[in-house]
N, C-alpha and C positions, 0 to 999 in steps of 0.2 A: 504494500500499500503504500503511495506517494505520500502521506505523512509521517511516517514514521521516523525520515528522514529528518523529521524536526527534533528528536530527540538526539543530536548529534551534535559537538558544537559547530557554528559557520561563522569562518571567518573570512572576513570581506579585508583588504587591504588596499584600495583606494577611496574617497566621497561618495563618488560615482558610481561605485560599486552596492555601495548600500544607497545610493539615491534610489538605484533599478531592485535590487533588495527589498528596501518596507513597498515600495511600490507595486511587484511583484505580490507579497503578503498580503495587501492591501485586495488586490483583485483575488485570491483565493477567499481573504474572508469574508467575502459577501455570497460568498455558492457555500460558506460551512455553516455550522451550527454547533452549540454546546459544546464537549471536549474539544474535541480543534478548536474550534475558533478559539477559545479559549487561551489555548498553545500559543494562536497566531497572534494570537493579540500582544503573548508575551515577547514574541519573539520581534516584535514589532516594537513594543517598546526598547527594549535591549536593545536592536539597532537604531532607532533612535539618537540613545544617547549616546555610541558607536557616532553614530555625524557631528554630533558635536564639541 
């Protein structure tokens, strides 16, 4: 299943990569619900911190 990949840390190298990553997560978020949506929200929050 695709969402099992969220269990591993994601290392991003450049700010533009973070922006793209957050955009992709937001697109996925609109298609999910429940626990998966919560995991995506958490990953967006973590990626946003890396961006700043």
